[in-house]
N, C-alpha and C positions, 0 to 999 in steps of 0.2 A: 650185150643183148642177153636176156635171160632165156630159159628153155622154151617158155610159151611163145615168145616172139619168134624164135627160130622155127618152131613147129608151124606157126601161122605163115611165116615167110615161105617155108617149104611147100605148104599146100597151095599158096597163091601162085608162086612161080617155082615149080619144082625144077631141079637141075637134072640134066642128063648124067649118065654114068661118068663120062669123061670130065665134065665140070666138077662133079663131086670128088673124083679122085684128085683133081688139081687142088681143090680147096683143102682136102685132108693132107695132101703133100705140103701145102703151104703152112698148115697148122703144125704138122710134124716138124718142119724146118724151124718154125718160130719157137717151138717148145724144146728143140734140140734133141729130138728123137732120131734114131737111126745112126748109121755109121758116121756121118758128118758131125752130129751132135756129140757122139762119144769121143771123136778125135778132138773137138773143141774143148770138151771137159778135161781130157787128159792133158792137153797143152796148157790149159789154165792151171791145172794142178802142178805140173812141172815148173811153170813160170813162177808160181807162188813159192814152191820149194827153193827154186833158184834164188829168189829174193830173200827168203828167210835164212838161208845158210850163212851168208855174211853177217847178218844181225846176230845170230846165235854165236858165231865165232868171235866177233868183236866184243860182245857182252861177256862172254866167258873169259876173255883175255884181259878185260878191264881190271884195273887194280882193285884190290879188296879194301875199300875204304870203309871204316866203321865210325859211327858217330859216338864220341865219348861224352860230350856235353851237348845238351839241347838249349838253344838260346831262350826258348819260351820258359824253361824251368830255372835257368841259372843267370842269364844275362850274357853268357858266352857260348859260342858255338865252337866245339873242339872236334876235329876229325883226325883219325889216325889212318894214315895211308902208307903201308909198308913200314919204314922206319921214321917217317916224318909225322910229327904231331903239329897240326896247324890250329891255333887258338885265335878266334876273332872276337873282339869285344863288341857286343851288340848294344846291350844296356846293362853295364856292369854294376855291381853293388857299390853303394856309396859308403866309403870307410873314412876313418879319421886320418889326420895329416901324417901321423907316424905309423899307420897301419897299411897292410897290403893283403890282398886275397891270394891264397896259395892253393895250387892243385896238388893233391896227394893221391897215391894208390895204396890201398890197404889190402894186404894179402897175408893170410895165415896169422893174423894178429899183429903184423908189422906194418908200419907206415913208411912209404918211400916218397920223398919229395920229388915231384916232377918239374914244377916250374911256378914262378909267380905269374899270376894272371894279368894280362895287360889292361890298362884303364881305357885305352882307345887303340884302334888299328888292329893289325894282325901280328901274331908272334909265331914264328916257325921254329920248331925244335927237332933236331935229329936225335933219336933215341938209340942208345946202345942195345945190343942183343940181350944183355942181362936185364935191362929195364923193360924191354918188350915182353920178356917171359913173365914179368909181374902183372902185365895187363890182362892175361887170360884168367877169366873167372875171378876177377878182383872187384873191389869196391872203390869207386871214385869218390873222393872227398874234397870239398872246398872248405877252407877255413880262413878266418880272419886272424892275422898274426901281427905282432909288433915287428917293425922293420929290423930291429936290432937283434931279435931273438927268434929265429925260425928253425927250431930243432925238431919239434913235433907239433901236431895240430892241437891247439888249445881251445879255440872257439869254432866249433864245427857248424857250418851253415847249411851244408848240402851233402847228401850221400846217395849213391846209386850203384846198384849191382850191375856189372858188365856181363 
């Protein structure tokens, strides 16, 4: 009801003081005013906090996984989680019969071979602490190499700064 309808209704059938007080008490209860409303709001706040605390704790304790390669850019999805590098072939590059795609890390002008990239499935690699240190602020490189000579990247197909 709008204000005009309420005024009209009040003039036609005005309420006595007791009925008006009851109506306003009902409105106040519906709006959550007064002590009862404040208690409800406080309980809802504590309930929300109680539910959020476990979420915050579990997300902060979750392993720090970082994406090294994105499947949309490269055809492989590589995720580094603690010391494990997981590489999944999504839609890998098509290479020659004697060629292979290789994942490298370039840091301070030096290339470090991480692994040959899989043509299908998932490949999991446990990295040493020394190799993990190379991943910080490095450049990820994918190159196409001859299977018999994989000493340094020759045909670079993809680079990305970590």
